[in-house]
C-alpha positions as CSV (number, residue, x, y, z in Angstrom):
1,M,19.8,-41.7,-27.9
2,H,23.5,-42.6,-28.4
3,D,22.4,-46.2,-28.8
4,L,19.7,-45.2,-31.3
5,R,22.3,-43.3,-33.3
6,R,24.7,-46.3,-33.3
7,Q,21.9,-48.7,-34.2
8,A,21.0,-46.6,-37.2
9,L,24.6,-46.6,-38.4
10,E,24.9,-50.4,-38.1
11,S,21.6,-51.3,-39.6
12,G,21.2,-48.6,-42.2
13,K,17.6,-48.0,-41.0
14,T,15.9,-44.9,-40.0
15,V,14.2,-44.5,-36.6
16,S,10.5,-44.5,-35.9
17,R,8.2,-41.7,-36.9
18,K,7.7,-40.8,-33.3
19,A,11.5,-40.5,-32.7
20,R,12.0,-38.5,-35.9
21,S,9.3,-36.1,-34.8
22,R,11.4,-34.9,-31.9
23,Q,13.9,-33.3,-34.2
24,A,11.3,-30.6,-35.0
25,S,10.2,-29.8,-31.5
26,V,11.1,-26.6,-29.7
27,P,14.3,-26.9,-27.6
28,S,15.0,-24.8,-24.6
29,S,17.4,-26.8,-22.6
30,K,18.6,-30.3,-21.7
31,T,15.5,-30.8,-19.5
32,N,13.1,-30.0,-22.3
33,S,13.2,-31.5,-25.7
34,R,16.6,-30.3,-26.9
35,A,15.8,-30.4,-30.6
36,A,16.1,-28.0,-31.8
37,S,24.6,-19.3,-42.3
38,Q,28.3,-18.1,-44.1
39,A,26.2,-17.9,-47.1
40,A,28.8,-18.0,-49.8
41,S,30.0,-21.4,-48.8
42,R,26.6,-23.1,-49.2
43,N,27.3,-24.7,-52.5
44,A,27.5,-28.4,-53.2
45,S,31.2,-28.8,-52.1
46,D,30.1,-27.7,-48.6
47,D,28.4,-31.0,-48.1
48,E,31.6,-33.0,-47.7
49,E,32.9,-33.8,-44.2
50,G,36.2,-32.2,-45.0
51,N,34.6,-28.7,-45.5
52,L,32.6,-28.5,-42.3
53,S,34.2,-25.2,-41.2
54,D,32.3,-22.5,-43.1
55,G,34.6,-19.6,-42.7
56,T,32.0,-17.5,-41.0
57,A,32.7,-13.9,-39.9
58,W,32.9,-14.9,-36.2
59,S,36.4,-13.7,-36.0
60,S,39.5,-12.5,-37.7
61,N,42.2,-14.7,-39.2
62,S,44.4,-14.2,-36.2
63,I,41.7,-15.7,-34.0
64,D,41.3,-18.6,-36.3
65,D,45.0,-19.2,-36.1
66,M,44.9,-19.2,-32.3
67,L,42.2,-21.9,-32.5
68,A,44.3,-24.1,-34.8
69,L,46.2,-25.8,-31.9
70,D,48.1,-29.0,-32.0
71,D,45.7,-32.0,-31.8
72,V,48.5,-34.5,-31.0
73,Q,48.1,-33.8,-27.3
74,L,44.4,-34.6,-27.4
75,Q,44.7,-38.3,-28.3
76,T,44.7,-39.3,-24.6
77,D,42.7,-38.2,-21.6
78,A,45.3,-35.5,-21.0
79,W,42.8,-33.1,-22.7
80,R,40.7,-33.2,-19.5
81,T,43.5,-31.9,-17.4
82,M,44.2,-29.2,-20.0
83,L,40.6,-28.2,-20.1
84,D,40.4,-28.0,-16.3
85,E,43.5,-25.7,-16.3
86,R,42.0,-23.4,-19.0
87,I,38.7,-23.2,-17.1
88,E,40.5,-22.1,-13.9
89,Q,42.5,-19.5,-15.9
90,I,39.3,-18.1,-17.4
91,I,37.5,-17.9,-14.1
92,D,40.5,-16.4,-12.2
93,R,40.7,-13.0,-14.0
94,K,42.7,-11.3,-11.3
95,R,45.8,-13.2,-12.2
96,S,45.5,-12.9,-15.9
97,S,46.6,-10.5,-18.6
98,G,44.7,-9.6,-21.7
99,Q,46.9,-11.8,-23.8
100,G,46.6,-14.6,-21.3
101,R,42.8,-14.5,-21.4
102,E,42.9,-14.6,-25.2
103,E,45.1,-17.7,-25.1
104,S,42.9,-19.4,-22.4
105,L,39.7,-18.7,-24.3
106,A,41.2,-19.9,-27.6
107,A,42.4,-23.1,-26.0
108,Y,39.0,-23.6,-24.2
109,I,37.1,-23.2,-27.5
110,H,39.5,-25.6,-29.3
111,L,39.1,-28.3,-26.6
112,L,35.3,-28.0,-26.5
113,T,35.2,-28.1,-30.3
114,V,37.3,-31.3,-30.8
115,Q,36.2,-33.1,-27.6
116,Y,32.7,-33.5,-26.2
117,S,33.3,-32.0,-22.8
118,Q,29.9,-31.9,-21.1
119,E,31.0,-33.9,-18.0
120,V,34.0,-31.6,-17.5
121,I,32.2,-28.2,-17.7
122,H,28.9,-29.3,-16.1
123,H,29.8,-28.1,-12.6
124,K,31.6,-25.0,-13.8
125,I,28.8,-23.3,-15.8
126,Q,27.8,-20.9,-13.0
127,E,31.4,-19.6,-12.9
128,L,32.2,-19.7,-16.6
129,V,29.3,-17.7,-17.9
130,P,30.0,-14.6,-15.6
131,A,33.6,-14.8,-16.6
132,F,32.7,-14.8,-20.3
133,L,30.4,-11.8,-19.8
134,K,33.1,-9.9,-18.0
135,S,35.3,-10.2,-21.0
136,V,32.4,-9.2,-23.3
137,K,31.6,-6.2,-21.2
138,A,35.2,-5.0,-20.8
139,E,35.9,-5.2,-24.5
140,A,39.6,-5.0,-23.7
141,S,40.3,-6.1,-27.3
142,D,38.3,-7.3,-30.3
143,K,40.0,-10.6,-30.0
144,E,39.1,-11.3,-26.4
145,T,35.5,-10.1,-26.9
146,V,34.9,-12.3,-29.9
147,L,36.5,-15.3,-28.3
148,A,34.4,-14.9,-25.1
149,L,31.2,-14.7,-27.2
150,K,32.2,-17.8,-29.2
151,A,33.1,-19.6,-25.9
152,L,29.7,-18.7,-24.5
153,A,27.8,-20.1,-27.6
154,L,29.9,-23.3,-27.6
155,T,29.4,-23.8,-23.9
156,L,25.6,-23.6,-24.4
157,I,25.6,-26.2,-27.2
158,T,27.7,-28.5,-25.0
159,E,25.6,-27.9,-21.8
160,P,22.2,-26.2,-22.4
161,D,20.7,-24.5,-19.3
162,D,17.1,-23.3,-18.7
163,F,18.3,-20.2,-16.9
164,I,21.2,-18.9,-19.0
165,Y,19.1,-16.8,-21.4
166,G,17.9,-14.5,-18.6
167,A,21.5,-13.9,-17.5
168,V,23.1,-13.3,-20.9
169,A,20.4,-11.7,-23.1
170,Q,20.9,-8.1,-22.0
171,P,24.7,-8.1,-22.1
172,L,24.6,-9.7,-25.6
173,K,22.1,-7.1,-26.8
174,R,24.2,-4.3,-25.4
175,T,27.3,-5.5,-27.2
176,M,25.2,-5.9,-30.4
177,T,24.1,-2.3,-30.1
178,D,26.9,-0.4,-28.4
179,S,30.1,-2.1,-29.5
180,D,32.4,-0.1,-31.8
181,S,33.6,-3.4,-33.3
182,E,31.8,-5.0,-36.3
183,L,33.4,-8.3,-35.4
184,A,32.0,-8.1,-31.8
185,K,28.5,-7.1,-33.1
186,V,28.4,-10.1,-35.5
187,A,29.6,-12.5,-32.7
188,A,27.0,-11.1,-30.3
189,V,24.2,-11.6,-32.8
190,H,25.3,-15.2,-33.3
191,A,25.7,-15.8,-29.6
192,L,22.3,-14.3,-28.9
193,G,20.7,-16.7,-31.4
194,I,22.4,-19.7,-29.7
195,A,21.4,-18.4,-26.2
196,T,17.8,-18.0,-27.3
197,F,17.7,-21.5,-28.8
198,Y,19.5,-23.4,-26.1
199,G,19.4,-21.2,-23.1
200,G,15.8,-21.5,-21.9
201,A,14.2,-18.6,-23.6
202,S,10.4,-18.6,-23.5
203,L,8.3,-18.3,-26.7
204,A,7.8,-14.6,-25.9
205,D,11.5,-14.1,-25.5
206,T,12.1,-15.8,-28.8
207,D,9.5,-13.6,-30.5
208,D,11.2,-10.5,-29.0
209,V,14.7,-11.6,-30.2
210,M,13.4,-12.3,-33.7
211,A,11.7,-8.9,-33.8
212,E,15.0,-7.2,-32.9
213,L,16.9,-9.3,-35.5
214,L,14.2,-8.3,-38.1
215,E,14.7,-4.6,-37.2
216,I,18.4,-5.0,-37.9
217,V,17.5,-6.3,-41.4
218,E,14.8,-3.7,-42.1
219,S,17.2,-0.8,-41.1
220,D,20.2,-2.2,-42.9
221,G,22.0,-2.4,-39.6
222,H,21.3,1.1,-38.5
223,S,19.2,0.0,-35.5
224,V,22.4,-1.4,-33.9
225,E,24.7,1.4,-35.1
226,A,26.1,-0.7,-37.9
227,G,24.7,1.1,-40.9
228,D,25.1,-0.8,-44.2
229,S,27.3,-3.5,-42.5
230,G,26.8,-6.6,-44.7
231,A,28.3,-8.8,-42.0
232,V,25.9,-7.7,-39.3
233,V,22.8,-7.8,-41.5
234,T,23.8,-11.3,-42.7
235,A,24.2,-12.5,-39.1
236,A,20.8,-11.1,-38.2
237,L,19.2,-12.9,-41.2
238,E,20.9,-16.2,-40.3
239,E,19.9,-16.2,-36.7
240,W,16.3,-15.1,-37.5
241,G,16.0,-18.1,-39.8
242,F,17.6,-20.4,-37.2
243,L,15.1,-19.3,-34.5
244,A,12.2,-19.5,-37.0
245,T,12.8,-23.3,-37.3
246,Q,11.4,-23.7,-33.7
247,L,8.1,-22.2,-34.5
248,D,5.2,-24.3,-35.7
249,D,3.0,-21.3,-36.8
250,I,4.8,-18.3,-38.2
251,E,1.9,-16.9,-40.3
252,D,1.6,-13.7,-38.1
253,V,5.1,-12.5,-38.8
254,T,5.4,-13.7,-42.4
255,E,4.2,-10.5,-44.1
256,S,6.6,-8.1,-42.4
257,A,9.5,-10.6,-42.6
258,M,8.9,-11.2,-46.3
259,D,8.9,-7.5,-47.0
260,A,12.3,-7.1,-45.3
261,F,13.8,-10.2,-46.9
262,V,12.7,-9.3,-50.4
263,E,14.2,-5.8,-50.0
264,Q,17.5,-7.4,-49.1
265,L,17.6,-9.3,-52.4
266,D,18.7,-6.0,-53.9
267,S,21.7,-5.8,-51.6
268,S,25.2,-5.5,-53.1
269,D,26.5,-8.2,-50.7
270,P,26.0,-11.8,-52.0
271,A,26.0,-13.1,-48.4
272,V,23.1,-10.8,-47.5
273,Q,21.2,-11.8,-50.6
274,I,21.6,-15.5,-50.0
275,A,20.7,-15.4,-46.3
276,A,17.6,-13.4,-47.2
277,G,16.7,-15.9,-49.9
278,E,17.1,-18.9,-47.6
279,N,14.7,-17.2,-45.2
280,I,12.2,-16.7,-48.0
281,A,12.5,-20.4,-48.9
282,L,11.9,-21.3,-45.2
283,L,8.8,-19.2,-45.0
284,Y,7.4,-20.8,-48.1
285,E,8.2,-24.2,-46.8
286,K,6.4,-23.4,-43.5
287,S,3.3,-22.3,-45.2
288,Y,2.6,-26.0,-46.0
289,T,1.7,-28.4,-43.2
290,P,0.4,-32.0,-43.2
291,L,-3.3,-32.7,-43.7
292,E,-4.8,-33.3,-40.3
293,D,-7.1,-36.1,-39.3
294,G,-10.7,-35.4,-40.4
295,E,-9.6,-32.5,-42.7
296,S,-10.8,-32.5,-46.3
297,A,-8.2,-32.1,-49.0
298,S,-10.7,-31.4,-51.8
299,D,-9.7,-27.8,-52.1
300,S,-6.0,-28.3,-52.0
301,D,-5.2,-31.0,-54.6
302,D,-3.4,-28.5,-56.8
303,D,-1.0,-27.6,-53.9
304,F,0.4,-31.1,-53.5
305,D,3.0,-32.9,-55.5
306,D,2.3,-36.6,-55.0
307,E,5.4,-37.6,-56.9
308,D,7.7,-35.6,-54.6
309,P,10.0,-38.0,-52.8
310,D,10.6,-35.5,-50.0
311,T,7.1,-35.2,-48.7
312,E,6.9,-36.4,-45.0
313,N,6.2,-40.1,-45.0
314,G,3.8,-39.7,-48.0
315,E,1.7,-37.3,-46.0
316,K,-0.4,-34.8,-47.9
317,L,0.9,-31.3,-47.5
318,V,-1.6,-28.5,-47.6
319,K,-1.1,-24.8,-48.3
320,R,-2.3,-22.8,-45.3
321,Y,-1.8,-19.2,-46.3
322,D,-0.3,-17.0,-49.0
323,V,3.3,-16.0,-48.2
324,Y,3.8,-13.0,-50.4
325,R,1.3,-10.8,-52.2
326,R,3.6,-9.9,-55.1
327,E,4.8,-13.4,-56.0
328,D,5.3,-12.8,-59.7
329,Q,7.6,-10.0,-58.9
330,L,9.4,-12.1,-56.4
331,K,9.9,-15.0,-58.9
332,Q,11.3,-12.5,-61.4
333,S,13.9,-11.2,-58.8
334,L,14.9,-14.7,-57.8
335,S,15.2,-15.8,-61.5
336,S,17.5,-12.8,-62.1
337,L,19.7,-13.7,-59.2
338,A,19.8,-17.4,-60.3
339,N,21.1,-16.2,-63.7
340,V,23.2,-13.2,-62.7
341,S,26.1,-12.3,-64.9
342,G,28.6,-9.6,-65.4
343,R,32.1,-8.6,-64.3
344,H,31.2,-6.8,-61.1
345,M,31.5,-9.9,-58.9
346,S,33.9,-12.8,-58.6
347,K,33.3,-16.2,-60.2
348,K,32.8,-17.7,-56.7
349,D,30.1,-15.3,-55.8
350,K,28.3,-15.8,-59.1
351,K,28.4,-19.6,-58.8
352,S,27.1,-19.3,-55.2
353,L,24.2,-17.0,-56.3
354,H,23.3,-19.3,-59.2
355,T,23.3,-22.4,-57.1
356,N,21.4,-21.0,-54.2
357,F,18.8,-19.0,-56.0
358,A,18.0,-21.8,-58.4
359,D,17.1,-23.8,-55.2
360,I,15.2,-20.9,-53.6
361,L,13.2,-20.2,-56.8
362,N,12.3,-23.8,-57.1
363,T,10.9,-23.8,-53.5
364,V,8.9,-20.6,-54.1
365,E,7.3,-22.3,-57.1
366,Y,6.9,-25.7,-55.4
367,P,7.1,-25.1,-51.6
368,T,7.3,-28.9,-50.7
369,R,10.7,-29.0,-52.4
370,G,13.8,-28.5,-50.4
371,P,17.4,-27.5,-51.1
372,R,19.3,-29.0,-54.1
373,Y,16.1,-30.5,-55.5
374,S,16.7,-32.6,-58.6
375,N,14.0,-33.1,-61.2
376,A,15.9,-35.9,-62.8
377,V,13.9,-39.1,-62.8
378,S,15.2,-42.4,-61.4
379,N,15.1,-45.3,-63.8
380,E,14.3,-47.6,-60.9
381,S,11.4,-45.8,-59.3
382,G,10.2,-43.6,-62.1
383,K,10.1,-40.7,-59.7
384,R,12.2,-37.6,-59.3
385,F,15.3,-37.9,-57.2
386,G,14.3,-35.0,-55.0
387,S,16.6,-33.1,-52.7
388,R,20.2,-34.3,-53.1
389,M,22.0,-32.3,-50.4
390,I,24.0,-34.8,-48.4
391,V,26.3,-34.2,-45.4
392,R,28.7,-37.1,-45.1
393,I,29.7,-38.4,-41.6
394,H,33.1,-40.1,-42.0
395,R,32.7,-43.0,-44.4
396,T,29.9,-44.8,-42.6
397,G,26.9,-42.4,-42.7
398,E,25.2,-39.5,-44.3
399,M,22.6,-36.9,-43.4
400,R,20.1,-35.9,-46.0
401,I,19.2,-32.2,-45.9
402,D,15.9,-32.2,-47.8
403,K,14.2,-29.4,-45.9
404,W,15.1,-25.7,-45.4
405,W,14.7,-25.9,-41.7
406,K,17.3,-28.7,-41.6
407,L,19.7,-26.5,-43.6
408,H,19.2,-23.6,-41.3
409,R,20.0,-25.7,-38.2
410,L,23.0,-27.3,-39.8
411,Q,24.5,-24.0,-40.7
412,A,23.9,-22.5,-37.3
413,L,25.6,-25.5,-35.6
414,R,28.5,-25.3,-38.1
415,R,29.1,-21.7,-37.4
416,V,29.8,-22.5,-33.8
417,L,31.3,-26.1,-34.0
418,Q,33.2,-25.6,-37.2
419,G,35.5,-28.7,-37.7
420,G,34.1,-30.3,-34.5
421,F,30.7,-30.8,-36.0
422,V,31.2,-34.5,-36.6
423,V,32.5,-35.1,-33.1
424,H,29.5,-33.4,-31.6
425,Y,27.0,-35.0,-33.9
426,E,28.2,-38.4,-32.8
427,K,28.4,-37.7,-29.1
428,N,26.4,-34.6,-28.2
429,E,22.6,-35.3,-28.0
430,V,21.9,-31.6,-28.3
431,V,23.4,-31.6,-31.8
432,F,22.0,-35.0,-32.7
433,E,18.4,-34.1,-31.7
434,S,18.6,-30.8,-33.6
435,L,19.2,-32.6,-36.9
436,P,17.9,-35.7,-38.8
437,I,19.0,-39.2,-37.9
438,M,22.2,-40.3,-39.7
439,I,21.7,-43.1,-42.1
440,S,24.4,-45.7,-42.9
441,T,25.6,-45.9,-46.5
442,A,27.5,-49.1,-46.0
């Protein structure tokens, strides 16, 4: 796969349809197909490589400061020795203090973020995961708990495992429900999403987790003793959307999910509103699938935009079911958010709401259209430009985010990898197979 990625960069060509199809398959671990949101930062400036860290509510500023270590030492293979030392310190809890564990966890996270470290941690997973869970269970400090949860998620993205979900699911759910710390609850929700996606969860397990996340949204956080916590509800919305990208058929849960998401459009928290809106767009996108062999399209001509440049390889997309019974009311709500005004919120929040809800409304009206869809017509082709959300990889490549499922996966990976996203995209097959092939712009 690394050769395929390099070849794409050098040639400027995309990979075959068969290879691309793997990006949408259900991932559970490295042995299966390992394919596989902070909302206010999802504007156009977030597409540049220099803004990959999205400021998510994983941790406090003090934790972010701890992660900002000196990179000079990492230019040689000395980082391997440093990582080995930190791993031993994390595992050997008897000789460590609370502050020492915080420092070791922060250093471990930093090293795994800026260096692809699968070979180093491969034989230590069975010792590292219990050590992380001990820190999570003890809750000696908010900082140690959040760092341990982040370390667990980062470890799973670096080295997925078929059996990790069964070991970590209940401890993560307990923290999500019982912790007195909002930061710990948010981190536990995000860690649970990653563990479900990359830790070997079955389809039934995934359905259960999504149901619990939806309950958090429906109850405004009260189901996990976090009543009216915008941060917790946002995290639940983001991870629900991330997990939903794995499912080929989501019709059975669409009605209940839409009711919950539409209700959250009235939230006073812009992050909650945008996360709910992005899930609505994803559900509309998923209600359309390619026309199958031998299937007649006579009754679906009105549901297909043959000038849409973002349709999959020119395949006809057919509407399979109605997503929401009160669509006119939904469009009115989305339009209001796309044009919100007033002095009750910051300019940044208003801009973010305008940009995101214009996209979401466009998808509800035309479900084959993805994020940042442009109706401008190209002078060369005579067709619309289509989705123009681009993630730049250094100066040699770019990733086109023309579907909502791609945006959900990108945001989930950014929450964990932050500034290390590019390193992992280039070297980590787990990340590469979760997202579209990078195309050279040279």
